[in-house]
N, C-alpha and C positions, 0 to 999 in steps of 0.2 A: 337460510340456512348460515348458521356460524361459519365461514372458512376458520379451518383445523390449519394452523402454524406447527411447525418443529422447529424451534430455534435450534442449532448446532451452534458450541460454543467449546472453551476450552483449547482441545485434543492435546497434545505432548511436543509441538515444537516450541524452541526458545520464548515464542511470544502466549504461550499458551495461558499468563495470569491476566493480560490485558485482554483476551480473547472474552478469558472468564466476565469480565466487565462490561466488555462493550456486548456481551453478550444478555447478558441482567438486564441491561439501561434497557436495551432494545426489545424483550421480552413483555419488561415489565409496560411500557410504551403500547403494546397492541395490547397487552391484556385491558388496557386503559381504552383503547376505543373499541374493543368489543369482542375481538378474536379472538378464538380457543386454542389457546399456546401449551406446548408441550416443550422447556428445553432440556437439551442432550447435550449431557458432558462427552464429549466421543472420547473414546479410545481409540488404542491400536486394535482391536479386536471387528473385525467384519462382520465375524456373523449376530454379535447384540447388538454394533448397528443396524442391521438388518432388521431382527428384531424389534425395537424400537421403530421401526418404517411401516410394520404392518397391524393393525391396519395405514393405511397410504395416507399421512396428511396432505393437506389440497396443495400447500406449499415448504419447503425446506427457508429459511432466514438462515441464511450462512453468515455468522459470525466467526467464523474463525480468522487466526489470522497465521501467515507464515506457513512453513513447507507441508503439504498433502492435506492442507485447505485452502488454501489458494494460489495454489499452481495448477490446478486441472486433476489433481489427484480426484478429489471428493468432488466434481464437479462430474469427471467421468460418471461416477458410482451412479451418481443423480438420474444422470443421462440412461444408462443403461435399466434403469427403476422406474421412467419416466416419470419422475418428478420436478414441477418447477420450483426454480430455485434463483434468491434474487443475487445479483451480481453480473457478473460475468461467465460468458462458458466458460469449454475446457480449454480450447488454442484460444484465445484471450488471456485465459489465466495464466498457459504456459509460456505464451510468448512474454508476457510484461513479467514474469517472474527469473526470467532467462535474461540476465541484463547486459549480456552482449548482444544476445539476437536481438532484443528490444531497440539497444543503439542502433543497430543497423538497420533497422527499417524505422527508426524517426530519420534518420542520414537521409533515407532514401524518400521519403519525405517533404523535406526542406527542414527539418526542426536543426536550429546548431544545437553537440553535441562536443566534451570534452575527450580529447586525446584519450585513446586508450591503450593497453596491450594486456594480454593474456599472459602470466607469470606462472611457474612454478613456486612451490616453497619451496624453494633451495636458492632459485634467484634472488624472491625478495628477501628473503635471508642474508644474500649476500648484499644486496641495495646498489646493485647495478642495472636496475630494467629503466626506469626513468629517471632525471635530472628532479631533484626536490622544489619546490613541494607537489606531493602528487599523495593521493585517497587511493589506500587497498583496502577491494569489495570482496565478500564472497558470490561467487557467482548467480547464488539464488537464494538468497535470505531478505529479507525487509524489517522493515522500523532501524536502521543501522546497527543491524545486531551485526558483532564482527566487523567494523568499519575503522581505521587505523588510518591518523595523518600523519603522512612522514614529511616533517619539515626540513630546511635545509637550516645543517649544523648535529640535528641528531642522533646520536653516537651509539644508542642503542636499537638492535632490531623490534618493528612494531610487533612482534607478538613471539611468543616462544614457542620451541619446535614442538614440541609435546604439548603443548596444551592448544596447538589453533583445531577445531573441529569441521571446521568447513570446508574438506577436501583436497587435493595436491596440487587444484590448481585456483587460483585467485583474478581477480582483475585488478590492472593498476592504472589508475586513472589522472591524467591530468587536475590540480586543485584548481578550483576556481575561484577566486577573491570576491567579495561582493555579497550584494543581499540574498537570504533565504526567501521563496517567495512560493506558493503555493494554492493551486487552483482546483475548485470541485467540480465535477460537471453529473449534472444529472441528466439521463438521457440524453437529449442532444442540446442542454442546453448546461454554459459554463455558467456557477452561481457569481463569485467572484474574485479579489485576489486581495490573499492575506498577506501580510510580511510576518516570520516570525526571527524574533530574536529572542539572543540566550546570551549566559555570559558564560557556559561552558564551553570551549573550544570550538564545539560546531553543535549542530543539531539532533545529537546522538541520543540514542533509548530513553536515558534519564529526561532528557530536556523533553521529548516527546510527551511523556507518562506521567513522571514526578510531579508533583503540587510546586506550580511555581519554579518548574523547568525552566518556563519558555514564557515569552509577553507574544501576544496574536495582534499583529496592529490592522483590522478592519474597516474599511478598505485602508488598503497597501498606498504610503505615500508616497507615490511613483508619477512620475507622466503619462497624463492622458495616454498619451500613444503608447508606452509602456503596456501601462496597464491591459489596453484594447489588444497589444497583441501577445501579452499571456494568456487571456480568455482566448481569444482564437489560437495558439500553440497547442492550449490543454486538450482542445475541444478534437483539434486534426490530430493530438497523440493519441484520443480515444477512439477514434474514429482507424486512426493506421493501423492498432491491434485486434479491433474488433469487439472491444469494448461493449457490455451494454449496463445498463440500471446506473450504479453512481461508481463513481474512479474519483482519484485525484491525481494531480501531476503537481512535483516538482521539481524546481527552479531556482537556478544559482542567477542575478544579478552583480554584472560587473562593472557597471555604469555604463556601457556601453551595449552589449549583446547580452539576452537571456539564451542559457544551457539548460536544458531540460535533464532530470537526474533519472527520472522515472514516474511509469505512472504503474501508483499503487490501485488494485481494482476490487481491493478488502480493504477499503482505509478504517479508521481508529472510528467505532462509534460510544467511546468514553466519554466523560464530563471535561475530559480538557480537551476531547476531540474538535477539527478543523472543520470537517464538513457539518454536523450538525450546528457548531457555528457559522457556518456561511449560508447555511439553511436559514438559520435565523433573522441572519443578515438581509435576506432579499423576503422575507416575510412568509418562514415556512416551518412550520413548528418539526419537534423533535418529531410528535404524532403524525402529523402529515408527512414527513421523510418517508420514516420506515411503512406506513401505511399505502404509501405511495409506489414503494419496495418491492412489499408483498403481491400489491395490483400489477406491477409489470414483471414479475418473476416470469422465467421461460427456463424450457430443456430443449437441448439438443438432439432427443430422442425422433 
């Protein structure tokens, strides 16, 4: 019997457009290998969503990005409905999206993190939180949404008080100079280490998703011991948060040490995305990747 798969995509987070591209790519790949696929553009209407889920699909392929789609909210709903879904469960999703809490867990597991402080909007505007350079981050956004780097000598505030939509508190983190590395984890297997290079100030939203916004070197041109350590730490971070399915860990390498930035429990699946690229590097096609994700879907009901 053909497996029925509902692909969740879109949503209403700041990453809606990226999610639509991810979802469309995954839906088409699943159709090519024989699944019966329904693409659902998830709106902020639970009643409508429930209507799309009856009769129940066998699996939900969660291609949502950002808040409500990867922070445990949609996962909790699917747990209640007893519908298996791809990627991590409620708890791991919520932990990964809460940057300060995730960092505490990484540190307790022996994974190096940059020093940080939780600051109010007013403290950041006053410029007294930390000696620059430092990074200002929303507490619970993905894809570098809302991230600002404050460098020594900057004379202006990192954001306008009236234009900051990310809550009253933010995380201020010491800027780690060096190289940007990322590792995808598939189940219990780290796939590869990619070095990300961009001409932009840092690997921001446009560098991630715009064509030509960044270049990916795979495998990363780093010392073998550092490569192996990045692979080890990515799997350790995945396990520390309790992730399942596919995740991606991002690091900075300052020439001596690796610092974890975050674990993304819903990594992008667009044409420029890193996880499909790493899977291809180790001989796993895009169709095989999404099929594996469907076959390994779970829920916590």
